Structure formats: structure tokens, C-alpha cells
C-alpha positions in Angstrom: -33.6 -2.1 10.5 -32.6 -4.5 8.1 -30.1 -5.6 5.1 -30.2 -8.3 2.7 -27.2 -9.7 0.8 -25.8 -12.9 -1.6 -23.6 -14.2 0.8 -21.5 -17.0 -0.7 -19.0 -18.3 -3.7 -19.7 -22.2 -4.2 -23.2 -21.7 -3.1 -24.9 -18.2 -2.5 -27.4 -17.6 -0.6 -29.7 -14.8 0.0 -29.5 -14.0 3.6 -30.7 -10.8 6.1 -28.8 -9.3 8.4 -29.5 -6.5 11.8 -30.9 -6.0 15.2 -34.7 -7.3 13.8 -33.4 -10.0 12.6 -30.4 -10.9 15.6 -33.8 -9.8 18.1 -36.2 -12.3 16.5 -33.3 -14.8 16.9 -33.0 -14.4 19.9 -36.9 -14.6 21.0 -37.0 -18.7 19.6 -33.5 -19.4 21.2 -34.7 -18.2 24.3 -38.5 -19.5 23.9 -40.2 -22.6 24.9 -41.5 -25.3 22.9 -44.6 -25.3 21.4 -44.4 -21.9 22.7 -44.7 -18.2 21.3 -42.2 -15.1 22.4 -42.9 -11.5 21.5 -40.6 -8.7 22.4 -42.4 -5.9 24.7 -43.3 -3.6 21.7 -45.1 -6.3 19.4 -46.9 -6.9 22.4 -48.2 -3.9 22.7 -48.7 -3.6 19.1 -50.7 -6.8 19.2 -52.5 -5.4 22.1 -53.9 -2.6 20.1 -56.3 -4.5 17.6 -57.8 -6.6 20.3 -57.7 -9.5 18.5 -54.7 -11.4 20.2 -53.7 -12.7 23.6 -50.7 -12.2 24.8 -49.6 -13.1 28.3 -46.2 -11.8 29.9 -43.7 -14.1 30.6 -41.1 -11.9 32.8 -38.0 -10.2 32.3 -35.2 -12.4 31.0 -31.8 -12.0 29.9 -31.2 -12.1 25.9 -27.8 -12.3 24.7 -25.8 -9.4 23.1 -29.6 -7.4 23.8 -29.5 -7.7 28.2 -32.8 -8.1 30.1 -36.1 -7.4 27.7 -39.7 -7.5 29.2 -41.3 -10.7 26.7 -44.6 -12.2 26.3 -46.6 -15.5 25.2 -48.6 -15.4 22.6 -51.3 -17.5 23.4 -54.1 -17.1 20.7 -56.6 -15.1 19.0 -59.4 -13.7 21.4 -62.6 -14.3 18.9 -62.7 -10.3 17.8 -62.7 -9.6 14.7 -59.3 -8.1 13.3 -60.2 -4.3 12.6 -60.8 -3.6 8.8 -61.3 -7.1 8.7 -61.5 -6.9 4.9 -58.0 -5.4 4.3 -54.5 -6.5 2.8 -53.0 -7.3 6.1 -50.2 -6.1 3.4 -51.4 -3.0 2.6 -50.0 0.1 3.9 -52.9 1.6 5.0 -52.9 -1.4 7.4 -54.3 -0.9 11.3 -51.8 -3.7 12.0 -48.8 -2.0 10.2 -48.8 1.0 12.1 -46.4 2.9 13.8 -44.1 0.4 12.0 -42.1 1.0 9.0 -43.7 0.2 5.5 -40.9 0.3 3.0 -38.4 -1.4 3.5 -34.8 -0.4 1.7 -32.3 -3.5 0.9 -28.6 -2.7 1.4 -26.5 -5.0 -1.4 -23.7 -6.1 1.0 -20.5 -7.3 -1.6 -18.7 -9.6 -0.2 -15.4 -10.5 -2.1 -13.8 -13.8 -2.8 -10.9 -15.2 -0.2 -7.7 -15.7 -2.7 -6.8 -19.7 -2.5 -3.2 -20.0 -1.9 
């Protein structure tokens, strides 16, 4: 689940919040240079396509999440993606099976802090 909203009064910016965003950030920060670290759930989804190569990294301690099984995304297998002539963002995309295809953004209103 992801929420988004505009944050800031002086220089407003759009930002995303939620467990998915935090997990992605942890995968990046606990990874290694020039490597793509992914969660076990995402590795499982990729393995269903047969188009990507993943290698187990092992279980690591992830801040705020506990111990997680993670993998390295190491390459493309050379096998064509299922339904290679599809729009990857289409609701019919085999890559999106098992994932929500609609995102609901919840606006967050931030009240200005009074300056004394």
C-alpha cells in the first residue's frame, strides 16, 4: 500500500509513503554497489516469467522489517518474456499477475506551522 501527497510550504514536493516505499529504500541501502537487490516476493514473481536470472543473497537483517530473504537480480536469461507483444503496464500484463493493478493515492494535508 502506498500513499502520496504534497509536502512542504516553502518548496512543495510530491512524495510517496508506505511499507512498499520503505522496503524498496531498505533494499537499496542494504545492497552492494552495482548490484540489484530484490525481496523474496519479487524474486518469486520474476522466476515465474523465466526471463530473469536471480541468485540468492541469503537472509539479512533489514531495519524496521526484521530478517528478510533477499536475492540479487543478476541478468536477463535471454528467454522472451511471456506475451512479448504486450503493453507492460496493461492490466492484462503477465508480469503484473498477483500484484494490484490499481493504485489509490490518499491525499495528505499538512497544516502550516505558525511562525512566532
